[in-house]
N, C-alpha and C positions, 0 to 999 in steps of 0.2 A: 320673365324679364329679369335680368340681373343688372343691378345698378352699380355704377362705379364709385359712388359716394361711400366712403368707409363706414359712415353712420348706419347704413342699411345692410352692411355685411358683417356686423358684429355677431358672435355666437350668442344664442339665446337659450334660456332654460325652458324646457318643454315638459309636459306630462303625457306619458303614453296613454292613449285613449283606451287601450285594452287592459293593460296590467297596472297602470297608475304609477309606474316607476318614473322618477324625475331624471332627465338627462339633458345634456347641453349639446346643441348642434348648430350648424349654420342655418340661417333663415331660409336657405334655398334647398334644404334636404329634409328627409324624414316626413314628407307630406304625401298623403295618399288620398285618392278619390274613392268614395264608397256610396252606395245606395242603402247599405245595411247598417244604419246608425245604431239600431237596437242591439247590435252585437257588442258594442263597446260601452262598458260600465262607466268609464271615466270621461266619456264624450259629453261636452256641454254645448247644447244647441244654442246658437245665437238667435236673438229675437227676430231678425230679418230672414232667417232660413226657413225653408218650406220642407215639410216631410216628404214630398214626392220628388225633390231635386237632389242630385248628388251633393255630398258634403266633403270637405277636406278634413282629414283626421291626421294627427301626429302619432306615429308609432315608433317605439324603440326598435333597434335592429333585429332582435330575436322575434318579437311579435310581428314585425313587418315580414320577415321571412316566412313565418307560418301563414299569415293572412294572404300573402302573394301566392303561396303554394296551393291554398284552398280557394283561390279566385274570389276572395271577399273584397279585395281592394285592387286598385290600379295605380301604378307609379306615376307621379306627376313630373318630378324632376330627379335627375341623378347627377 
């Protein structure tokens, strides 16, 4: 869901779950679904998350390309 309020559409700083690189992106991009959280060194599990459910990870463009090609993640939004 994309909201029309500009407050929710400001670019945000993210940390790539795979390489740890900081990058800035729209809140609606660079989010990927995965069941393989153990692959990502910089992934921080939230207290409400379960180990057996998919999680959302943020990946920089180069890591996302690699992970999509290896079928480790699924794209949520583009």
